[in-house]
N, C-alpha and C positions, 0 to 999 in steps of 0.2 A: 503494500501500501504505499509507504513511503520511502524514499530513497536514499535517505537521511542518514548519517552513522546514529546510532542510539545516544552517544555522547554528544551529538548535535542537535538533534530534537529536544526543544524546549515543549513543557508543557506545564502549564501556570491553573493554577485553582485560584477561583473567586475570592476576594477576601471579606472576610465579615465584615471587617471596620477599615472605610477609608486609610488609606496611610500604610496598613498592615503589609508586613511582608507576603509572598507569592510563595506557596509552597509546592513543588514538585508530588506528582502523581503520576500513575502507569496509564500511556496511550489508552483512548478509548479504542474500540472497535468501531469504525466509520464506514459507511457505505461512499467508495469512491466517485460516485456518480455527481454528486453533486461539485465537486474538487473538478472533475472534468470537464462540468458546464463552465464554471470558472474560468478552466483553460482554454475554451472552446470562444468564451465572450474575448480573453485576453486576445486569441490570435485574430478577432475581428477588431479590434482596436486595433492591432498592428497592421493590418490591412488597411486600415482609413488614414495610417500615418500619425497614429496618436501611441504613448507610449502606452504598452501593452500589460494592461492590467484587468483583472475580470472579478465581480464578485458577485455572490448569489446569497438570498436569503431562505434558509428553509426550514418549516416544519419537523420539528425531530419528529413528535409525534405521530405523522404520516408520510413522512419521509416528501412529500409537496416542495416544491421551488416555488415561492410567491414572487420570487422577483431574481432579476439576472442582469447584469449590467455590465458596460466597461466604461473606460478611460473617456472624457468626449471634453478636453480643456480645449483643445485647438478649434473643433466643430461647432461648439457652443460658447467660444469666445468667452470661456466662464472658468478662474482658478477654481471654483467649488465643485467642478463637474468631474470628480474624482469617482471610480467604480463604485467603492464602498457607501457616498455618498446619494449617489443616484440609485444604487439596490435598497438603499434605508429608504429613501423617498417615494419609490414603485412599491415599496413593502405597506408602508403606512396608509398610501393609498388603497393597495388592495383590501388592508383588513379595517380600512377608516377610522384607526386608532393614529395617535401620535408618538406611540413608543409600542416597542416590539418583545416583551417580555416572552421567555421562553421558547422562542425563537434563535435560531443560529446563523452566522453567517462564515462564507468560504468566501476567502481572497489569496490572490496568486502571491501576492506582493505584503510582507508586512506594514499595515495600516500606517499613515503618518500622522503627524498629531491633529491635525483637520480630521479626518477620518478618524481616529481615536477618540475626538470629543463626540462625533458625530454617534459612534456605536454606543458611547457610556449614557446618551440623552436619550439615546429608543431602547435604552437597557435590555440590548439583545442578550443573552444567556451565553453563547460562547462565539467566539472568534478562533477559526481554524485559519492558518495561513501558510503559503509556501516560502517563497524567499525571503531572508533577513533580510535587510534595508541598514546597516550600518550607517550610512548619510544622513537618510532621510524617517528612517523609522521611529517610531515614538511607542512603541509595546517593548521591547527589550533591548533597544537602542535610545540614544538622545533622551527627552524627559521620561520616557515609562510612565506614559501618563496615568494607568491603572493603576500603578503603585503611589502616587502623589495623594494626602489626605486632602486635597481641595474637589478630587476625583468621586463624586456621588454615587457612581455607581459601577461598578470595576468587572466585567465578564470572564471566565475561563478563557485560557486564550491557549490555544496548542499551535506551536512554529513549529517550524522543517518540514511541514507536509510536501512530499515532492519536492523538496526543497533544487535540488538539481535541475529540474526539467524547469522549473521558473525561472532560475536565475539563465538559465542557457537562453530562455524567452528572450529576458532582456538584455540578453546579453548582444544576440543577434542581431535585435532591433536598433541598438546604439552603433554597433560595431558596421553597419549598414548606413548610418549618416555619417558616419565619421573619415 
């Protein structure tokens, strides 16, 4: 399911209090189809000349995909049109609520600070991500948004899912543009 080495796979549990340390736990058994859909969304972004990031929001109780999106910052001339934000907006519209408790997000890249804030405000249950982003990520890197005392809701996070594949998609995209 994941091609990351066990030492690199990061699994974090939601914290009971904002600011508390995250504790590791075993990787759950998860269906790969939401992540496959996220990769398909990322590929469509790359085909449009957008940074290849795809996101999918799933109801884990039914396995239903409620929303899927890819980056559209260039197309929409909107710096907030990240895959995660667009998927959250679409899922909220689908359920008719401003929050998404009990739902899971699958994304091909570690969320940035903007997306981490949106994830927190949406009250998503879990976040599964592919490639780590040491430069722009905000979950395991940079501000470590969900570990901050000012974070009102910290979802469980699972990083490194199909990390090599996600990283290769991004590297190939940027290699073609250099």
